[in-house]
N, C-alpha and C positions, 0 to 999 in steps of 0.2 A: 504494500500500500504506500508506495512512494510517489514522488512528484516527478518521476522520470518520463512521464507520458507527455509528449509534445503536441500530439494531435488533439484538437479541441474536443472531439467526441470521447476520446479516452480520458481526458481530464474530467469531463462531466460524469462519466461512468465511475471513476475513482472517487469523486466527490460524493456521489450517491451512495457508494459503498461505505464511505466514512460516516455519513449521516446515519445510515442503517445501523452500523456498529455502535455509534455513540448513543443512539436511541435505545438499542438493546440493553446497554449497561446503565441506562438512566441518566445519561449525560447529554448536554446540548452544547452548542457553540455559544460561548459567553462573550459578552462585550470585552474589549481590551481593558484590562484593569488600569485604573488611573493611579499614577504615582505623583504625589504632590511635590512641588519644588522643595519644600521643607524636608520631606522624606528622602528625596534624592541627595540633598545636602548632608543629612544625617548619615546616609550610607557612605558618602564620600569621606566624612569625618571618621567613620569606623574603619574604612579602608586605609586611611592615613596611619592608623595604629599599626598596620602591618608593614609600613615603609622600612626599607633597608637603606638608610642614608647616613652611614658613619662618617662620610667625608664632608658633605655639605652641612650636615645636621639640619636639613630642611626637608622634613617629611611632607609628602604630598599624597593625597588620596583622591580617587575619582570614582564616580558612579555614572555609568552610561545607560541611558534609557532607550531601549529599542521601541520601535513603533508598536510592536505587539505586546508591550508591557513588561518584557523581561528586562532585568537590570544586571549589568556586569560591572563589578568593582575592579579597581586596579590601584596599585601603589607604585611609587618610584622605587626602582631597584638599582642602586649605584654599584659602581665598580671602580677599583683604583685607577683603571684606565678609563677616564670619564667618557670617552667615545663609546664604550661598551655599556653605558648606563641606559636604562629604559625608563621613560617617564610614566607616571600613573595613567595619563590619558591614553597613551599608546598601549599600555598593558591591558586596559579595559577594552579598547577597540579590537586588539588582536585576539583576545579571548572570545569576543562576540563573533568576529568573522570566522574563527575556527569552528564555532558552533553553528555556522551557517546564517547568522543574522547580518543583513546588509542594509537594513532600513532603520534609521535612528531618529529620535525626536529631540533629545537634549542630553547634556552632560553637566554634572556638578563637579567642580574641582576645588578642593580645600587644601591649603598648605600653610606652612609658617615655620619660622626658625624654632628649633627645639630649645626649650628653656628660656626663650626670650619673650617677654610680654608683647603682645601686638596692640598697637594703638588703634583706637576705634576709627580714626580717620585714614588709616592705612588702606590703600586700594590694592587689590591683588594685581600682579603683573600679567596674569593670564598665562595660557598655554604657550610653550616655546614655539618657534617657527616650524620645527619638524612636526609637532603635534597639530598645529594649525593646518599644515599640508595634508596630514592624514585625515583630518576632519573634512577638508575640501574634497578629498577623494571619495568619501563615503556619504557625505551629508549635503542636503539641499539648503537653499537660502533661508528657510524657516527654522533651521536647527538652532537651538538655544544653548548658550554656554553660561552657566551660573558659576561665578567665581567668588571665593571667600578666603581671606586669610584667617587662620584659626583664631577665633575670638572676635573677628571684625565683621563689618557689614557685608552684605551680598551685593555683587555687581553683576548684572545680566546683560548680555548682548546677543545678537544673532550673528551667524557665521560671516556674512558679508561685512559687518562692522569690525570683526576681528581680523579678517583677511580680505581687504577690499580688492586686491588684484591677484587673486589666487591662481595658481597654475593648475589647469584642468586638462582632461583628455582632449578637449577642443584646442588647447594651446599646442598640442603636438601635431596637429594637421598642417601639412605644408601648403 
């Protein structure tokens, strides 16, 4: 019962079989669960606790909301060779893509220097350039980025505000 059927009639037949099985076990297709911005930020804060950041002492957590309601968490994972470090945002994206999710609604990113109080007026710097490019690859213009320094206020933008001249697959056409 996979989605490897490319012919429209086969897709309809598979969908009918799915509905029959769901009905037989007393289940139905439910609406996509809603995840609030606050819940997404809380999940990002929880992910920050798993950060491996002994060099920068700047833990970061991310919670990526898929359009179907699934949430993938990620944290930054540093390496003594900084080029081998992976950001929280990319960790979450790569986990989601590995699971077959390619449709995203929002991401919450929370970070801050370990052991240093954050001033309420501190605005987050936002995702790095590489993470912005990953978002550009997988997300549309309505994709929201919620950013917060640990203990500070929330700053929300849409992807075109974060990366106004993003490099896309269209950029590669000659």
